[in-house]
N, C-alpha and C positions, 0 to 999 in steps of 0.2 A: 792704632799706633800713636805713641805719644808725640810731643812736639819735636822730638829728636829720635833718631834710629836707636832702638833699644838693643842691649847686648844679646837678647834672645832672638833678634831678627837676622835675616840673611843679608850679607855673608857673615858667617860665624868665624871666629878666630882672628879677626882684625880689630884694630883699635877703634873704640867708640868715643874717644875724647875729642870733642869738636874744637879743633884749634886752627883749621885751615880756612883762609879767606876765600872768597869766590875767585879772586885773581889767581890764587895758588892752585885752586882746582883746575882752572883754565890752563895754567902752565903744565900741570901734571898730565892732562889728557890730550893736549893739543897735538902731541906727536902722533897719537893713534887716530885722532879725530880733528884734522886741520880745519874742518868747517864748523867746529863747535863755537858757539857764541854765548855771551852772558844771558842774552834773552832766551836762548834755548834752555840753559840751566834753570832759569826762573820758570819757564813753561813746564819743565818736568816737575818742578816743585808744586806749581799750581795744579798739576794733574795728580798729585799725591804719590809720585814715584820715588821721591827723595824728600826728606824733611830735615833740613839743616836747623841747627839751633840759632837763636837770635840773641845778640848781646843786648845790654840795656840801651845801647844807642841804636839798636835796630839792624846792626850788620849781621849778615849770615856767616855762620861758622860750620864747617864740614869736618867730619871725621874720616879716618882711613876707610872705614866701612862704607860711608856715604859715597866716597869717590869711586870705589869699586862697584857700588850699586849703579851709579850713573854710567860707568863704563859698560856694564852689562846691558843696561837699557839701550844705549847707543848701538851696541853690537847687534842686538835683536832687530833694531830698525834698519841698520845699514846692511847687514849680511843675510837676514832672514825675512826681511820685508814685513815684520809683524806690526799690526796696528797697536796703538797704546792700550786699548782696552784688553787685548790679549796679553800684552806684557804685564799689565796691572794684575790680571788674574794669576799669571804664573808667579809673579813676585809674592802675591798673597799666599799661594801654595808653598813656596819656598820658605817664607817667613814661618808658616805653621810647622813645616818640617824642621826648620832650625830650632824653633822653640821646643820641639819634641825630641831634639837631639839626633834627628835623622840626617843622613848625608844629603848633600845638594850639589848642584853643578859648581865647578870652579868659577870664580868671578870673571876671568877673562879667557874664554874659550878661544881656540884658534879661529882665525877668520875663515869664513866659508868662501869657496871659490865662486867667482861670478857665474851667472847662469846664462844659458842661451835662450833664443826666442821660443823654443819648444817648451822650456820650463816656465817662461813668462806666460805662455798660452795656458798652461796647466794652472798656474797660480791665479790667473785672472778669469779663467773660464771662457776665453775668447779663442777664435780660430787663429791658427798660425799665420795665415795670410794677413789677417787684421793686425796682428802684432807687428809683423814686418812692415806693413804699410805705415803704422804709427811711427816706428823707428825711423823710416826713411823721411817722413814728413818733419819729424822733430830733430833730425840730425843726431840721433842717439844710436849707439852700437847695438845691433841685434844679437850678435854672437858673444858679446861680453857685457851683458846687461847688469844693471843694478836696480836699486829701488826706484830710480827716476823713470825708467821705462815701464816698470810695473804700475806706478802711479799714473803715468801718462796714458797707458792703455786703459786703465780703469776709468779715468776721467773722460776719455773719448767715448767709451761704451755708455757712460751715464748721459753724455750730451746727445748721443744717438737717440735717446728716448725723447728728446725735444726736436727731433728731425734735423739735427746738425751733423754733417759728415765732415770728412777731412777737407773737402773743398771749402766749406764755410769756415773751418778753423785755421786755414792757412795764415790769415793776418795775425793770429795769436802766436803761431810758431815763428813768424817773422819778427814780431815784437819781442819775443823771448831772445832771439838771436841778437837783436839790436841792444837789448838790455845787457846781455852777456858781454857784448863789445864795449858798452859803457863802463861796466865793472872792470874790464881789462884795462881800459885807458885810465880810469881813476886810480887803480892800484899801481900801474906802471909809473904814473906821474909822481906818486908818493914814495913807493918802495923800489921802483925800477923794474924793468922787464926781467922775466926769468921765473923759474919754478922753485924759488926758495920756499922754505916752510912758512915763513911769515907772509910772503906774497900770496901763497895758496890760501892760507887762512883768511887773509884780508879780502881776497877775491870772493871767497865763500860768504863772508860776512856782508860784503857789499851786495852780492847777488840776493842774499836773503832779505836785506833791507829793501831792495828794489821790488822783490816779490811781494813784500808786505804792502808797499805803496800801491802796486798794481791791484792787489786784492782789495785794499781799502777804497780805491777810486772806483773799482767795479761795483763793490757793494753800495757805495753812495749813489751810483747811477741806477742800480737795480731798484732802489726804494723810491725813486722819483716817479711821479704819476706818469702813466703811459700817455704818449701823445694821442690826441683825438683825431 
């Protein structure tokens, strides 16, 4: 694919003139995806899922087709728990279909219903009891699960390979709860308490930044020489 989304790419039938700034994209999508951040948009670009044009000054410019493409990617992550490699393969197939003039899915399909613990067990290949135990430990809903529970169950299963079970992981769950509280206080101090659209988006952005900090600090510790 060229440096910008070509007219032969999916989604077809939308404008391919790159005139929208990254802030305009955020404004367009934030209603459906309140947790969307600029860093997330840039990450999708790094992964080759959307390719905005660049002005001579280096600013990103998106087309209508780019915006709908981003929305579709976010839907696949949020509602269907698909990893980016699978999303990338599906986009490539839809690009090929669009170039050949074949029909393809509409950009914004209806949101899928949340799934229960049994569906999470099927998605992750784990026992139902294990899924419910992770949900209780993490304070996540088991009967109205989303991608968060799927990812948590997968991570706990991976850590079990290192001999770590939920008893060992309790400090991580407690740290996540404290970080969420920190995000709540930071947002309330600036935007006030309540579930306004801006407050919810700010809370998600703050939580994502805290998660990045936690991951960076953990990686830094992991590369240090083991104590003798």
